[in-house]
N, C-alpha and C positions, 0 to 999 in steps of 0.2 A: 286639311283635305288632300288626299293623295291623287295625283294625276298619273294615269297609267295608259300605256298603249301596247297592244299585242298584234304582231304580224301585220303592221300597218303598211298599206301599199296604195300608191296613186301614181298614174302616168298621164302626162299631158299628151294630147294628140300629136303635137310637134316633137315630142321626145322629152326626156327628163322626168324626174319625179323621185319617188322613194319606193323601196321594196322590202317587205319582211322586217320592219323595224319594231323593236321592243324598247320601251322606255318606262321608267318609274321615277317620279319626283315626289318625295315625301315632304310633309310639313317640316319646316326648319332647315331645309337644305337648298343649296344652289347647285344646279346641274348645268354645265356648260355644253353647248352643242357646237362643235367645231368642224372645220373641213374646208377644202378649197372651194372657189367659186363653182357653182353648178352642182354641188354635191348633194343638194336637197335640203339644206338647212331651213330656208324660208318656207319651203313647201311643208316641211314638218310642222312649223309654227302654225300655218294655216289649217292643217289637219287637226292639230291639238286644240285649236280655238273654235273649230266647227265651221270655219269659212269655206273649207273644201270638204266634201263628203268622201271618206275613204272608199277606194274600190275594193280593198280587202282589209280585213282586220277590224279592230275596234278601239275607240278611245273611251276611257271611263274617268269620271270625276267622283271621288269618294265612293267608288264601286257602282255608280249609276252610269249606264251607257250614255254617251254624249248625244246619240241619235234620239234618245227618249226625252230630251230636254228642249224647250222652246229657246228661241234666240234670247229672250229676256232672262230666262233662267240661267242660260250659259253666261250671259253678261254679269249676272250677280255672283258668279263663281270664278270667272276667268277674266282678267284684264290683260290687254295686249298693248305693247309699245311697238308700233310698226317701224320698219326699216326706213322708209322714205314717206313720211306723212305729207298729204296734200291738203291744202286749204282753199276751197273754192269761194267761200263766202267771207265777207269782211268782218269776221268776229274778232273780239279782243281776246287776249290770252286768258282772262278770267272766264269768258264765255266758253272757250274751248274746254277748259278744265271742268266747268259746270256740266258739260255733256257727259262726263263720267258719272254723274249722279242720276241720270235718266233711268237706268235699269231699276232704281229703287223707288221711283215715283209711281204713284197709282194712276193708271190710265193716262190722261193728258194733263195731269196736275202740274202746276208751276212749282219751281224750286222754292223751298221754305228757307227761313233764316238759317236753319241747321245745315242745309245743303251749301249755302253761300259760305258759311263758316268752314265747312269741310273743304271746299275748293280753295279758300284762302290759306288754310293750314297746309294743303298739299303744295301750293305754290311756295310757301315758306320752306318746306322741307327740301325743295330742290333749289333754294337760293334764287327764286324768281319772283318774289313779291313785288319788286319794282316794275315788273313787266305786266302786271295785272290789267291795266287800262290801255295798254298799247295794242294797236291792230296787229294781228298775228303776221300779216303780210309784211310788216315793217321789221320783223325780227330777223336776226341772223340764223343760220342753220342750227348752230349750237343752242341758241335761245329757244328756237322752236322745239328742238328735241327735249329740252328740259320741261317745256310746257306739256309735251305729250306724256312724259313721265309723271308729271303732276296730275294729269287727267286720269292715268291708270291708278294712282294712289287715291284720288277722290272716289274712284269706283268701289273701293273697300272690298276687294275680293280676296279669298283665301289662296288663289293661284295667280301667279304673275308670269306672263310670257314676254320676254324682251328680245326683239330682233335687231341685233347690232345697236344697242342703245347708246354706245359711246362714240359712234362714227364721227359726229361733228363736234365733239366736245374737246375743249383744251385739257391740258394735263390736270390742272386743279379740279375741274368739274368732272373729269373721269373718276378721279379718286373719291371725290365727294359723292358721286352717284353710286359707286359700288360700295362705299361705306354705308350708304343708306340702304342699298339692296341687302347687304349683310345684316343690317339691323332689322329689316323687314322679315328676313328669314328667321332671325332670332325671336321675332314676335309670333312665329308660327306659320308664316306663309311658305308655300311651295313655289320655288322660283326656277324657271328654265330660261337660259339666256344664250342666244346665238351670238358668238364672238368671233372676230378675226384676230384680235390681239391675244396671242397665246400667253403673254406675261400677265395680263389681267385675269385670264382664266386660271393661271397657276396660282395667283395670289388670293383669288376670291372663291373659286369653285370647289365644292366638296367632291364632286365627281364630274367626269367629262365623258362625252360620247364623240368619237371621231367618225365622221361620215366620209365616204368616198363613193362616187357614182350611185348615190341613192341608197347605199347599204351601210351598215355599221362595220367599220374597219377595226375599231378597238373601242373598248368602254371599260370604265372602272374608276377607282380612286385617282384623283388628279395626278399625283406624283408617280403612280405606277403606270399611267397611260401616256403621259407626255414624255415619252422616251425618244431617244435618237432613232431607234429602229422604226417605231410607229410613225414618227413625224416625217422622216425622209421618205418612207414608203407612201404615205398619204398625200404629202404636198409635192413630192417629186423634186425636192431641192435639198441641198446640204444645210444643216443647222448645227449650232453648238448648244448643248444643253448642260447647264451647270446649276449649282445651288447658291442662292443668295445668302451671303454670310450674315446679313442683318436679320432676315425674316425666316430663313430655313426653307423657303419655297423655291421652286425651280425658276430659272431664267433661261429663256429661249432666244437665241440670236441667229438670224439668217446670215449665211455666209455669201459674200459677194463673189462674182466671178474672179476678181483679183485675189481674194483670200483663198478660193479653192485652187487657183493656179499655183499660188505660193506653197500651199500645203502639199500639192502633188509634187512640186519640185523638191520639197524638203523631205519627202518620204524616202526611206531607204530603198535602194533598188536591189532586187534579188541578185545573188552572185551569178556571174556568167558561167555558162556550162563549160566544163573543161574541154579543151581541144583534143580531138582523137590523135 
């Protein structure tokens, strides 16, 4: 199922939002949504998932306008991993994951054995089976994030939206998560992921969209978009962009003030003008 947006716009009363955004995410691909803080990334996720109604433009799922679908119908098509999940009730990790099965239940029916099996399988896929019976409030931030990813997997949707899913994960679990996301895309899911880590985006995303001030600053295949020119303009800082000798993907390294000063000192100076 293809997720698409055209001329998407939304502004908060206090300022900020997005304007005139176009996006397509096809089955089998991972599209990275990148940009500095306040550029509109999380707002875009809320619009794509129907949490916010667009002021302008339209979102479509498989060609069907998002506004024509009920919340349950949307939840059967789109699963979201939020940036900072909050848990107000003393649920266990397994109970949180089981919430992902609710869009597929009829009326107020209780979960069946198949739903429990799907929830446990989702926990296993994110290496969190050992957390199943633990109260979610007792988990670390990284463990809670893995539980939220499992909930999205249990939801069994053709579209997956990830809002900074690796924020609280250690290096091993970042790699395992995105290897899993790559496998989900290979199974036919359409995946859009908000990312701050440009190297994860370079390694895993098929295409990326760079946002700045709520607008698209650059978009296209990952290697063609994560360039020095685009990144320094969008992020407002110096970076070093090279190719990883092992993988052939890009490596992006921010340059510290000390590194920038050293480069400036080593740069050849233009010849002095001849004296009259």
